[in-house]
N, C-alpha and C positions, 0 to 999 in steps of 0.2 A: 504493500500500500504506500510505500514511501514516495514514489514518483509517478508521473504520467497520468494524473487524474484531470488535468486540464483546468484546474482552478487553484487559487492560492490557499484556500482552506481545504485541507486534505484529510480524509479518513486514514488514520495511521495504525489503528488497532481495532479488532472486533473480537470480543469474548462472548461465547454462547453461555446462556444461563437456562437450565431446564429444570422444572419441578412439577410434580403431580398436581393436577387440578381436578378433584372429583374422581369418579370411577372410570369415566370414559374419555377424559380429556387431559391434555398436558399444557402447561404454560411454557411457551418457548420465548426467551428474551435474549437480547443482545446488548452488551455494554459497548458503546461505540465511542471511540476516542478520536478527536480531531485536533489538528495543529495548523498554525499559520506557516505554510511553506514558502510564501511569497516574500517580497521585499517591502510590502506596505503594511498598513494597519487596518483592522476592522473598526468601522465607525458605528457605534451603537451595538445593539443586540444581534445575535445570530438566531434566526427563527428556523425551527425544524418544520419544513413544509410537508414532507412525506417520508415515511420509511415503509417500504413494501417488500414483503417476503413472498415471492411468486405472485399470487393474486390477493394476498392477505395484507391489508393495511394494519400496521402496528401502532399501538398507543405509546407515546413517548413522554418521559418525565426527565427534566422539565421541558416545557414547550419552546422555551427560548433561553439563551444564556449569553454571558459576556465572555470574550476570549481576550485575556490580557496578553500583552506583548511577550513573545517568545515562550508562551506556556501552552499546555494542552488542556482540553476540557473533555469530560465524558458525560454521556447521557444514556439512559436505559430505555429501550423500546421492547414491547412484548405483545403477544397475542395468544389466544387460547386455540389450540388445534386438537383434532381428534387423535386419540392414541392409536387407532387402527392404521393411520398412515405410516407409522414407524419412521425409520430414518430415510431421508431423501435429500437430493441435491436441488437447490433452488437459488436463483439470483436474489440478492439483497440490494435494493435500490435505496439510496439515501439522498434526499434533496433538501438543501439548505438555502436560505435566503439571507443575504447580508449586504451591507454597503462596505466597499473596500476602497481605501485611499492609498495611492502611491505618489510619492514626491519625486520630482526630477529637478536637480540643480543643473543649470546650464548657463554659461555666459553668452550673452548676445550683444551685438554691436548695433546701435541704432544710428542710421545715417540720415542726415538732413537732406531733404530734396530741395533742389534749387531750380 
């Protein structure tokens, strides 16, 4: 997860959390860690738009968070699935919304038009 995600805020780690939920269901969750891999700063909160496992939308806590400079943050998303499914492979989509600011210092020369 370290590179190649196409955005400055990157998912760097995903830990699976599974626990029984009643007789016929299982709660499956994921602790998702994100980091700022870009050269700028996040302005304001990062909102968790969607986290989808296959066709199942997961519920996430918290729904938004702040990411301080050079630090990582984690959030947990989970859903209840039927035990009958057993183990399977499925894509996990994480969509975040945030404002990102990059600063560029450059010297410019202003010429006077005559």
